[in-house]
C-alpha positions in Angstrom: 11.1 -16.5 38.4 10.9 -14.0 35.6 10.0 -10.3 35.1 7.3 -9.7 32.5 6.4 -6.3 30.9 3.0 -5.8 29.3 2.7 -2.7 27.1 -1.1 -2.4 27.4 -4.0 -3.1 29.7 -4.8 -6.8 29.9 -7.7 -8.6 31.7 -6.9 -8.9 35.4 -7.4 -12.7 35.5 -4.7 -13.2 32.9 -2.3 -11.0 34.7 -3.1 -13.0 37.9 -2.2 -16.3 36.1 1.3 -14.9 35.4 1.7 -13.8 39.0 0.3 -17.1 40.4 3.2 -18.8 38.5 5.6 -16.7 40.6 6.4 -14.1 38.0 6.7 -10.3 38.5 4.4 -8.4 36.2 4.5 -4.7 35.3 1.5 -3.7 33.2 1.2 -0.3 31.5 -2.2 0.9 32.7 -2.8 3.8 30.3 -4.7 4.3 27.1 -3.0 4.8 23.7 0.2 3.5 22.3 3.3 3.3 24.5 6.0 5.9 24.0 9.3 5.0 22.6 11.4 6.0 25.6 9.1 4.2 28.0 9.3 1.0 25.9 13.1 1.1 25.8 13.3 1.7 29.5 10.8 -1.0 30.5 12.3 -3.7 28.3 15.7 -3.5 29.9 14.7 -5.7 32.9 12.1 -7.9 31.1 12.4 -11.6 30.5 9.1 -11.6 28.6 7.3 -8.9 26.7 3.6 -8.9 25.8 2.9 -6.3 23.2 0.6 -5.0 20.5 0.8 -4.9 16.8 1.2 -1.1 17.1 4.3 -1.4 19.3 7.5 -1.2 17.1 9.7 -3.9 18.4 12.8 -3.3 16.3 16.4 -4.1 16.7 17.0 -1.3 19.2 14.2 -2.5 21.5 15.4 -6.1 21.2 19.0 -5.2 21.8 18.0 -3.2 24.9 16.2 -6.2 26.3 19.2 -8.2 27.2 17.2 -10.8 29.2 14.3 -11.2 26.7 13.3 -14.8 26.1 9.9 -14.3 24.5 8.0 -11.6 22.7 4.3 -12.4 22.7 2.3 -10.3 20.2 -1.4 -9.8 20.9 -2.8 -10.4 17.4 -2.2 -12.4 14.2 0.2 -10.0 12.5 3.8 -9.7 13.6 5.5 -7.4 11.1 6.0 -4.9 13.9 8.7 -7.2 15.2 12.3 -7.5 13.9 12.2 -11.3 13.5 15.8 -11.5 12.2 17.2 -9.9 15.3 15.0 -11.9 17.5 16.2 -15.1 15.9 19.8 -14.1 16.3 19.2 -13.6 19.9 17.3 -16.9 20.3 14.2 -15.0 21.4 10.9 -16.8 20.8 8.2 -14.7 19.0 4.6 -15.7 19.2 1.2 -14.5 17.9 -2.4 -15.4 18.5 -3.8 -16.9 15.3 -7.2 -18.6 15.0 -8.9 -16.9 18.0 -10.0 -13.8 16.1 -11.0 -15.4 12.8 -14.8 -15.4 13.1 -15.0 -12.1 15.0 -13.0 -10.3 12.4 -15.0 -11.9 9.6 -18.2 -10.6 11.3 -16.7 -7.1 11.3 -15.7 -7.4 7.7 -19.3 -8.1 6.6 -20.7 -5.5 8.9 -18.5 -2.9 7.2 -19.5 -4.2 3.8 -23.2 -4.0 4.6 -22.9 -0.6 6.3 -21.2 0.9 3.3 -23.4 -0.7 0.7 -26.7 0.1 2.5 -25.4 3.5 3.8 -26.4 2.6 7.4 -24.2 5.1 9.2 -25.5 8.0 7.0 -29.1 6.8 7.5 -28.6 6.6 11.3 -27.3 10.2 11.4 -30.1 11.4 9.2 -32.7 9.8 11.4 -31.2 11.1 14.7 -31.1 14.6 13.2 -34.9 14.5 12.8 -34.9 14.6 9.1 -36.9 11.5 8.5 -40.3 12.5 7.0 -41.7 9.1 6.1 -41.2 6.5 3.4 -40.6 7.7 -0.1 -39.8 5.8 -3.3 -36.8 8.1 -4.0 -35.8 8.7 -0.4 -32.2 9.6 0.5 -29.6 6.9 1.1 -30.5 4.6 -1.7 -27.8 1.9 -1.4 -26.3 -1.0 -3.3 -27.5 -4.6 -3.3 -25.3 -7.2 -1.7 -27.2 -10.5 -2.4 -25.9 -12.3 -5.5 -23.1 -9.8 -6.2 -19.5 -10.9 -6.8 -17.3 -11.0 -3.7 -13.5 -10.7 -4.3 -11.2 -11.9 -1.5 -7.6 -10.7 -1.5 -5.8 -13.1 0.9 -7.7 -16.4 1.3 -6.4 -17.5 4.7 -8.5 -18.2 7.8 -10.2 -14.8 7.9 -10.6 -14.5 4.1 -12.2 -18.0 4.0 -14.5 -17.1 6.9 -15.7 -14.0 5.0 -16.1 -16.0 1.8 -18.2 -18.5 3.7 -20.6 -15.7 4.9 -20.9 -14.3 1.4 -21.5 -17.7 -0.3 -23.9 -19.3 2.2 -25.5 -16.1 3.6 -25.8 -13.9 0.5 -25.6 -16.2 -2.5 -22.4 -14.3 -3.7 -20.1 -15.9 -6.3 -16.6 -15.8 -4.7 -13.4 -15.2 -6.5 -10.1 -14.8 -4.7 -6.4 -14.0 -5.2 -3.8 -15.6 -3.1 -0.1 -16.7 -3.4 -1.3 -20.3 -3.2 -4.5 -22.0 -4.2 -6.9 -22.7 -1.4 -8.4 -26.0 -2.6 -10.6 -26.6 0.4 -12.3 -23.2 0.0 -12.7 -23.9 -3.7 -14.5 -27.2 -3.0 -16.6 -25.9 -0.1 -17.5 -22.5 -1.5 -17.1 -23.0 -5.2 -14.5 -20.2 -4.9 -12.4 -19.5 -8.0 -8.8 -18.3 -8.0 -8.2 -15.4 -10.4 -5.2 -13.1 -11.2 -5.3 -9.9 -9.2 -6.2 -7.8 -12.2 -9.2 -10.0 -13.0 -10.3 -9.8 -9.4 -10.2 -6.0 -9.5 -12.2 -5.8 -12.7 -14.9 -8.4 -11.8 -15.6 -7.8 -8.1 -18.6 -5.8 -6.7 -17.1 -6.0 -3.2 -13.4 -6.5 -2.5 -12.3 -7.6 1.0 -8.7 -7.3 2.0 -7.2 -10.0 4.2 -3.6 -10.3 3.1 -0.7 -9.8 5.5 1.6 -6.8 5.1 4.8 -7.6 3.2 7.0 -5.8 0.8 4.9 -7.1 -2.0 1.5 -6.1 -0.5 2.4 -2.6 0.7 0.3 -0.2 -1.4 -1.1 -3.1 -3.3 -4.2 -0.9 -3.7 -2.8 2.2 -5.4 -4.3 4.5 -8.1 -3.7 1.9 -10.8 -5.6 -0.7 -8.8 -8.5 1.6 -8.1 -8.7 2.5 -11.8 -9.2 -1.2 -12.6 -12.1 -1.6 -10.2 -15.7 -1.1 -11.0 -17.0 2.3 -10.4 -19.8 0.7 -8.3 -17.3 -1.4 -6.3 -16.8 -1.1 -2.5 -13.4 -1.9 -0.8 -13.3 -3.3 2.7 -10.0 -3.4 4.6 -9.6 -5.1 7.9 -6.1 -6.5 7.3 -3.3 -4.0 7.5 -3.5 -0.3 6.8 -0.4 0.1 4.5 -1.8 -2.5 2.1 -3.9 0.4 0.9 -2.4 3.7 -0.3 -4.7 6.1 1.6 -3.9 9.0 -0.7 -5.0 6.9 -3.6 -8.1 5.7 -1.8 -9.2 9.3 -1.0 -8.6 10.1 -4.7 -10.6 7.1 -5.8 -13.5 8.0 -3.6 -13.5 11.7 -4.3 -13.4 11.2 -8.1 -15.9 8.3 -8.2 -13.4 5.7 -9.3 -15.0 3.4 -6.7 -18.3 3.8 -4.9 -17.4 3.3 -1.3 -15.2 1.8 1.4 -15.3 0.2 4.8 -12.0 0.8 6.6 -10.9 -0.6 10.0 -7.1 -0.2 9.7 -5.1 2.7 8.6 -1.8 3.4 6.9 -0.4 5.6 9.8 -2.4 4.4 12.8 -3.6 5.9 15.0 -3.7 8.8 12.5 -6.6 8.7 10.1 -6.2 10.4 6.7 -8.2 13.7 6.9 -9.5 13.1 3.5 -11.2 9.9 4.7 -12.7 11.7 7.7 -14.4 14.2 5.4 -16.0 11.6 3.2 -19.5 10.4 4.3 -21.3 8.8 1.4 -20.7 5.1 1.5 -17.6 5.5 3.6 -17.6 3.8 7.0 -14.6 4.1 9.4 -14.0 2.1 12.5 -11.0 2.2 15.0 -9.3 -1.1 14.4 -12.0 -3.2 16.1 -11.8 -6.3 13.9 -11.3 -8.6 16.9 -13.1 -6.4 19.4 -15.5 -8.7 21.1 -14.9 -9.4 24.8 -14.7 -13.2 24.2 -12.2 -12.8 21.4 -10.0 -10.3 23.2 -10.0 -12.5 26.2 -8.9 -15.4 24.0 -6.0 -13.3 22.6 -4.8 -12.5 26.1 -5.1 -16.1 27.1 -3.1 -17.4 24.2 -0.4 -14.8 24.8 -0.2 -15.7 28.5 -0.1 -19.4 27.7 2.9 -18.8 25.4 4.7 -16.8 28.0 4.1 -19.3 30.7 5.3 -22.1 28.5 8.5 -20.5 27.4 9.4 -19.3 30.9 8.9 -22.9 32.1 11.3 -24.2 29.4 8.5 -25.6 27.3 7.5 -25.1 23.7 5.1 -22.2 22.9 1.7 -22.9 21.5 1.8 -20.5 18.6 5.4 -19.6 17.6 6.2 -17.6 14.5 10.0 -17.9 15.0 
């Protein structure tokens, strides 16, 4: 039987599944990210590692885990893992795609609507007792969403789910930029592929759903923000470093763009202080794209299924390497 280390708190019934299979499980039962020294120590005796996107599983960690057979990431992304080193060692790496698509798309549209209609500002205003009745020119006049152009950067599962909400729910023309054409989305949603520069110039709302790569790091920089409409709103639920936060703060402060809904950050868990100070049409959430109980349970279930399969000598359900 095997030793399994889990870097975060996971639902008790999923941990019990691992133990019922005869495995020994050590689960870190503390909030916040695991420390580097603790991770290096715990991985030494692990045959399987269940971890988060925020856990840096680099060559040093993988080399320390001499017995590792599988690294199961809780989430779709896996750029926190040194895949090349894992492959050399014959370690299986898995993620949890599909389970969080619709939930993350819901959060994307919630941020879009909250920023456009200034919902967070209006909530604070009302709670502070400042509401004096309906006025034609009352505070918190927002931006319309219905019928506006929706730009999607990264037309994968989540991007397509967001486009579907915009097209069917809000009558929004959909344009997108992706490495490859998404013909099913074009047929279903009348979506149109455009070059990145055209998407920036034409979109009223831009939703970011691209993975983090060398090419997409700081894809949204000062030049990108200068090309956007001054009335545009940016929503990022993908990966923090896709957006240059210094440039985003500059764009918001100078009025280069109208607002933003941000769920992921360049240096998580740190949030740029410039973003924190901004209130008007700026909505910040703490990486909760997949944060419904049903979805988080599904992520844990997939990760555990992958671990059980590999430790039993079977093929994993969702391998990335």
